[in-house]
C-alpha positions in Angstrom: 0.0 0.0 0.0 1.4 3.3 -1.0 2.2 5.7 1.9 -0.3 8.3 0.8 -3.1 5.8 0.5 -2.2 4.3 3.8 -2.5 7.7 5.5 -5.9 8.1 3.9 -7.1 4.7 5.0 -5.9 5.2 8.6 -7.5 8.6 8.7 -10.8 7.3 7.3 -10.8 4.4 9.8 -10.2 6.9 12.6 -13.1 9.0 11.5 -15.4 6.0 10.9 -14.8 4.1 14.1 -15.1 5.0 17.7 -12.5 6.3 20.2 -12.6 2.9 22.0 -11.6 1.0 18.8 -8.0 0.1 18.0 -6.6 0.8 14.5 -3.2 -0.1 13.3 -1.1 -2.2 11.0 -2.0 -5.9 10.8 0.8 -6.4 8.3 3.1 -3.3 8.0 2.6 -1.5 4.7 0.0 -4.0 3.4 -3.0 -4.5 5.7 -4.6 -2.0 8.1 -6.7 -3.7 10.8 -9.1 -2.5 13.4 -10.3 -4.2 16.5 -13.7 -2.9 17.4 -14.6 -3.0 21.1 -18.1 -4.4 21.6 -20.0 -4.3 24.8 -23.1 -6.1 23.7 -24.2 -8.4 20.9 -26.6 -5.7 19.6 -23.7 -3.3 19.1 -21.9 -6.0 16.9 -24.8 -5.7 14.5 -23.8 -2.1 13.9 -20.5 -3.1 12.2 -21.9 -4.2 8.8 -24.9 -1.9 8.8 -23.3 1.4 10.0 -19.5 1.3 10.5 -18.4 -0.5 7.3 -20.6 1.7 5.0 -19.3 4.8 6.7 -15.7 3.6 6.1 -16.4 2.8 2.5 -18.1 6.2 1.9 -15.2 8.0 3.5 -12.6 6.1 1.4 -14.5 6.6 -1.8 -14.6 10.3 -1.1 -10.9 10.6 -0.5 -9.4 8.1 -3.0 -9.7 8.0 -6.7 -11.7 5.1 -8.3 -8.5 3.3 -9.3 -7.0 3.4 -5.8 -10.3 2.6 -4.1 -10.9 -0.4 -6.5 -7.5 -1.9 -5.3 -8.7 -2.0 -1.7 -10.2 -5.1 -0.1 -12.4 -4.5 2.9 -13.2 -7.4 5.1 -15.4 -7.5 8.2 -15.6 -10.6 10.4 -16.9 -11.5 13.8 -14.5 -12.0 16.7 -14.6 -15.8 16.6 -13.6 -15.8 12.9 -10.0 -16.1 11.9 -8.7 -14.1 9.0 -6.1 -16.1 7.1 -3.5 -14.6 5.0 -4.7 -16.5 2.1 -8.1 -14.8 2.3 -6.3 -11.4 2.1 -3.8 -12.6 -0.5 -0.8 -12.8 1.9 0.7 -16.2 2.7 1.6 -17.2 6.2 -0.6 -14.9 8.2 -3.3 -16.1 10.6 -5.1 -14.1 13.3 -8.4 -12.8 14.5 -9.9 -9.4 13.8 -13.0 -7.5 12.9 -12.1 -5.2 10.1 -9.2 -5.3 7.6 -8.3 -3.1 4.6 -5.8 -4.5 2.2 -4.3 -2.3 -0.5 
């Protein structure tokens, strides 16, 4: 992920998510991840219906179509494991809620 795009992705994630969520590199220079703190099962339902669309809207507004089309945005529940193969990176396995690969 190019440095300018990475800055935009991290800024968009910071604006899209809450102060209690953690945003950072899942794989330096390639995958930005976020761990969303959830207090209740009901708040987990907000991720795909409110938080992810807000992130997508923010990224579309800041990036050109070509740069945006290169991103992969993945949302999963805490019990799901994100494998590197799913994100196109071999040898990575972990858990998370949101990942943006570019």
